[in-house]
C-alpha positions in Angstrom: 206.3 76.4 126.3 204.0 73.6 125.3 204.4 71.4 122.2 201.4 70.1 120.2 202.4 67.5 117.6 199.9 66.3 115.1 200.9 62.9 113.6 200.6 62.0 109.9 202.5 61.2 106.8 203.9 64.0 104.5 203.0 64.4 100.8 199.9 64.7 98.7 199.5 60.9 98.5 198.6 60.8 102.2 196.8 64.1 102.6 193.2 63.0 102.9 193.8 59.7 104.7 192.6 58.6 108.1 196.2 58.2 109.4 196.6 62.0 108.8 193.8 63.1 111.0 196.4 64.3 113.6 197.8 66.7 111.0 194.4 67.9 110.1 193.4 68.5 113.8 196.6 70.5 114.5 196.1 72.5 111.3 192.6 73.3 112.7 194.2 74.4 116.0 196.5 76.8 114.0 193.6 78.1 112.0 191.5 78.8 115.1 194.4 80.7 116.7 195.5 82.6 113.7 198.9 80.8 113.5 200.5 80.1 110.2 202.3 76.7 109.9 205.1 77.7 107.6 208.5 77.2 109.3 210.7 74.3 108.6 212.9 72.6 111.3 212.9 69.6 113.6 212.2 67.5 110.4 208.8 69.2 110.5 206.6 72.1 109.5 205.9 74.2 112.6 204.9 77.5 114.1 204.9 79.2 117.5 202.1 81.3 118.9 199.5 81.6 121.6 196.7 78.9 121.9 194.2 79.2 124.8 196.5 81.7 126.5 199.6 79.5 126.4 202.8 79.9 124.4 202.7 76.8 122.1 204.7 75.3 119.2 202.5 73.4 116.8 204.4 70.7 115.0 203.6 68.5 111.9 206.5 65.9 111.7 207.5 65.2 108.1 209.4 62.0 108.9 206.6 59.6 108.1 204.5 58.2 110.9 206.8 55.4 112.0 209.7 57.9 112.7 207.6 60.6 114.4 209.8 60.5 117.4 212.8 61.9 115.5 210.9 65.1 114.9 209.1 65.3 118.2 212.3 64.5 120.2 214.3 67.1 118.3 211.6 69.8 119.0 211.4 68.8 122.7 215.1 69.0 123.1 215.5 72.3 121.2 212.6 74.0 122.9 213.2 72.6 126.4 209.8 70.9 126.4 209.4 68.2 129.0 207.2 65.2 128.2 204.5 66.6 130.6 204.2 69.6 128.3 203.8 67.6 125.1 200.4 66.9 123.5 200.3 64.4 120.6 197.2 64.3 118.4 196.7 61.1 116.4 194.3 58.6 114.8 193.0 55.7 116.8 191.4 52.6 115.2 190.0 51.4 118.5 187.6 54.4 118.7 184.6 54.8 116.3 185.0 57.5 113.7 184.7 61.0 115.3 185.1 59.8 119.0 187.7 61.7 121.0 189.7 60.4 123.9 192.3 62.4 125.9 194.8 60.3 127.8 198.0 60.9 129.8 200.6 58.3 129.6 200.1 54.6 128.8 201.4 52.3 126.1 201.5 52.8 122.4 198.4 50.7 121.6 199.9 49.4 118.4 200.3 52.9 117.0 203.7 53.1 115.4 204.0 56.9 115.7 203.4 56.8 119.4 205.7 53.8 119.7 208.6 55.8 118.2 207.9 58.9 120.3 207.9 56.8 123.5 211.2 55.1 122.3 212.9 58.4 121.6 211.7 60.2 124.7 212.2 57.2 126.9 208.8 57.7 128.4 205.1 57.6 127.6 204.2 60.3 130.1 202.7 62.8 127.6 199.2 63.7 126.8 197.5 62.2 123.7 194.4 63.4 122.0 193.1 60.4 120.2 190.7 60.8 117.3 188.7 57.8 116.3 188.9 56.6 112.7 187.1 53.3 113.2 188.3 49.8 112.2 188.3 48.0 108.8 185.8 45.2 108.4 186.7 42.0 110.2 189.7 40.5 108.4 190.5 43.7 106.6 193.9 45.2 106.3 194.5 47.7 109.0 197.5 49.4 107.3 195.5 49.7 104.0 192.5 51.1 106.0 194.3 53.9 107.8 196.2 54.9 104.6 192.9 55.1 102.6 190.9 58.2 102.2 187.9 59.1 104.4 184.6 57.7 103.2 182.0 60.1 101.7 180.0 59.7 105.0 183.0 60.5 107.1 183.9 63.5 105.0 180.5 65.0 105.7 181.2 65.2 109.4 185.0 65.6 109.3 185.0 69.3 109.8 182.9 69.0 113.0 185.3 66.2 114.2 188.3 68.5 113.6 186.6 71.4 115.4 186.0 69.1 118.4 189.6 67.8 118.4 190.9 71.4 118.2 188.7 72.3 121.2 190.0 69.3 123.1 193.6 70.5 122.5 192.6 74.0 123.7 191.0 72.5 126.8 194.1 70.5 127.7 196.2 73.7 127.3 193.7 75.9 129.2 192.4 73.6 131.9 194.9 70.7 132.1 194.5 67.1 131.0 192.3 65.9 133.9 189.6 68.5 133.4 189.8 68.2 129.6 189.3 64.4 129.9 186.2 64.9 132.0 184.8 67.3 129.4 185.6 65.4 126.2 186.0 61.7 127.0 182.3 61.2 127.9 180.9 63.2 124.9 178.7 61.5 122.4 180.2 61.0 119.0 179.0 63.6 116.4 177.5 62.0 113.3 
């Protein structure tokens, strides 16, 4: 069993914000695989099904970003998922909008959701699919920026970005993290 967790904040207030791109990407994975995200448990909305030939649980934590580890940790424990079989999909302000980066392990990079997951699991040895959301203007408020809606220009290419992110998750599941990194980390950003 693999676990794919998309990070975001629950509620309509946050639905179309940059910080919720992890939710949107995992919803796209579910859509592409014909999986309906309807179950409640693990402080999340989740579903189990087959993605890229693997038995997978897709998870959207409903704990708010900073407490994502509570949901992810609960699901890992209940499902018997080791950190090596966990894929976390999240926003990254250090990547330009639409850029993708797959990474195994490492620090939290200032991302509070990743920080909490590392804290709860006691390790950072899981795969991350990072989706670039860009940075605010110099001196701009980072928290306000990631909690704001996508710009009109970003919305025009958001669907393509989510398709790419879903394909990246599928590639990790099907080919492993290393091969998926080679395929996706050097791609040009779609605009």
